[in-house]
C-alpha positions in Angstrom: 155.9 113.0 164.5 159.2 114.5 165.3 160.2 118.2 165.8 163.6 119.9 165.5 165.2 122.9 166.9 164.7 126.0 164.8 166.7 128.8 166.6 168.5 129.4 169.9 169.0 132.8 171.4 170.2 134.1 174.8 167.7 136.1 176.8 168.2 137.6 180.3 165.0 136.9 182.3 163.7 139.2 185.0 160.6 137.8 186.8 158.4 138.6 189.7 160.0 138.6 193.1 163.4 139.6 191.9 164.2 136.4 189.9 167.0 137.2 187.5 168.6 134.5 185.4 170.1 134.2 182.0 168.4 131.6 179.7 168.6 130.3 176.2 165.3 130.5 174.4 164.7 127.7 171.8 162.2 127.7 169.0 161.0 124.6 167.0 159.7 123.5 163.7 157.5 120.5 163.1 155.4 120.8 166.3 152.1 118.9 166.0 149.8 121.8 166.5 151.8 124.4 164.6 152.0 126.7 167.7 154.8 129.0 168.6 155.9 127.2 171.8 159.2 128.0 173.5 161.7 126.1 175.6 164.0 127.9 178.0 167.3 126.2 178.8 168.1 127.1 182.4 171.4 126.2 184.2 173.2 123.2 182.9 170.9 120.3 182.0 172.2 117.0 183.1 171.4 113.5 182.0 168.0 113.7 183.8 167.0 117.4 183.6 164.4 119.1 185.7 161.5 120.1 183.4 158.4 122.2 183.9 155.7 122.4 181.1 154.1 125.7 182.0 150.9 126.7 180.2 150.7 130.3 179.2 148.6 132.6 181.5 148.5 136.2 180.3 146.6 137.4 183.3 148.8 135.6 185.9 152.2 135.5 184.2 152.2 139.1 182.8 149.7 141.1 184.9 150.1 139.3 188.2 146.5 138.3 188.6 145.9 136.8 192.1 143.0 134.6 190.8 145.5 131.9 190.0 149.0 130.8 191.1 150.6 130.9 187.6 152.9 133.8 188.0 154.4 132.6 191.3 154.7 129.1 189.9 156.5 130.5 186.8 159.0 132.4 188.9 159.6 129.4 191.2 160.1 127.1 188.2 162.7 129.4 186.6 164.6 129.6 190.0 164.5 125.9 190.7 165.3 124.8 187.2 168.2 127.2 187.0 169.7 125.7 190.1 169.1 122.1 189.1 169.7 122.4 185.3 166.9 121.8 182.9 164.1 123.2 180.7 161.1 125.4 181.1 158.6 124.6 178.3 156.3 127.6 177.8 153.2 126.2 176.1 150.7 128.5 174.4 147.7 126.9 176.0 145.9 129.8 177.7 143.1 129.0 180.1 143.9 125.2 180.2 143.6 125.2 176.4 140.3 127.1 176.0 141.8 130.5 175.1 141.9 133.9 176.8 138.4 135.2 176.1 136.8 131.9 177.2 138.9 131.9 180.3 137.6 135.4 181.2 134.0 134.2 180.5 134.7 131.3 182.9 135.9 133.8 185.5 132.6 135.7 185.3 130.7 132.4 186.0 133.1 131.7 188.9 132.1 135.0 190.3 128.6 133.6 190.4 129.6 130.6 192.5 130.9 128.0 190.0 134.3 126.4 190.4 136.9 126.6 187.6 135.9 123.2 186.1 132.1 123.7 186.4 132.5 127.1 184.8 134.2 125.6 181.7 131.5 122.9 181.5 128.8 125.6 181.7 130.3 127.2 178.6 130.3 123.9 176.8 134.1 123.6 177.0 136.4 120.8 178.3 137.5 121.0 181.9 141.1 120.8 180.7 141.8 120.9 177.0 145.6 120.9 177.3 147.6 118.4 175.2 151.3 117.8 176.0 152.2 116.2 172.7 154.2 119.2 171.8 156.0 119.2 175.1 157.1 115.7 174.4 158.2 116.7 170.9 160.2 119.6 172.3 161.9 117.4 174.8 162.7 114.9 172.1 164.3 117.7 170.0 166.4 118.8 173.0 167.6 115.2 173.5 165.8 114.9 176.9 164.1 111.5 176.8 164.2 111.0 180.6 163.2 113.8 183.0 162.2 114.9 186.5 158.9 116.7 186.2 158.3 119.8 188.2 154.5 119.7 188.6 151.6 119.0 190.9 149.5 117.8 188.0 149.5 114.0 187.5 148.0 114.4 184.0 151.2 116.0 182.8 153.3 113.0 183.8 150.7 110.6 182.3 150.6 112.4 179.0 154.4 112.7 178.7 154.9 109.0 179.5 152.3 108.1 176.9 154.2 110.2 174.4 157.4 108.3 175.1 159.1 110.5 177.7 160.3 108.7 180.8 159.3 110.6 183.9 161.7 109.5 186.6 160.1 111.6 189.4 157.3 114.1 189.8 158.7 117.0 191.9 155.9 119.1 193.6 155.9 122.8 193.3 155.2 125.2 196.1 151.6 126.1 197.0 150.9 129.8 196.5 147.5 130.2 198.1 145.8 133.6 198.5 142.3 134.7 199.5 141.7 135.2 195.8 142.8 131.8 194.5 142.1 129.3 197.3 138.8 128.1 195.7 140.7 127.6 192.4 143.5 125.6 194.1 141.0 123.5 196.1 139.1 122.6 192.9 142.4 121.4 191.3 143.2 119.3 194.3 139.7 117.8 194.8 138.7 117.3 191.1 141.9 116.5 189.2 144.2 115.1 191.8 146.8 117.9 192.0 149.1 117.3 194.9 148.4 120.5 196.9 148.6 120.8 200.6 145.7 123.1 201.5 143.7 123.4 204.8 141.1 120.7 205.1 142.7 118.5 202.4 144.5 115.3 203.1 146.9 115.5 200.1 
């Protein structure tokens, strides 16, 4: 199933930490899940653009929640992709695909001692329900069949490759650890193989 570009519009972006860049927002038709996902063209994409699929996080991206590292990762991605040239894919997959209310329910269970994955399981939900089919479709519509992937998550690279996108390199993001999110980051590293350098971890 292929997608095609629907509209393109210039937007000046102003993010946390003083990040200020001009971007082109791209919308699509024909995406597999019918969602309103966006691509932001940053800098001048080359033959192998730098790409970050970033899953929506209302609490982190908009309100600056310190329970995750999503907001700082988003600001970092915009900065680095603007410098290298490429695409930020903003995917409407709140809470690793389980939705906002379920994510907040999982937070309540985490306050009782469960980690982020165990909390999802206790709610009868997948540990990670994200599907990157639409990300591959978006890249195809943008003519980006070969990319460098800005991500610590090996599953993103595996899913994109399975969907026909050639991932030349997986470029690690920074690690934005705080007292509020270190348990969350440690769970990602220990349980799903995220390449994060945290105290007490070999990776």
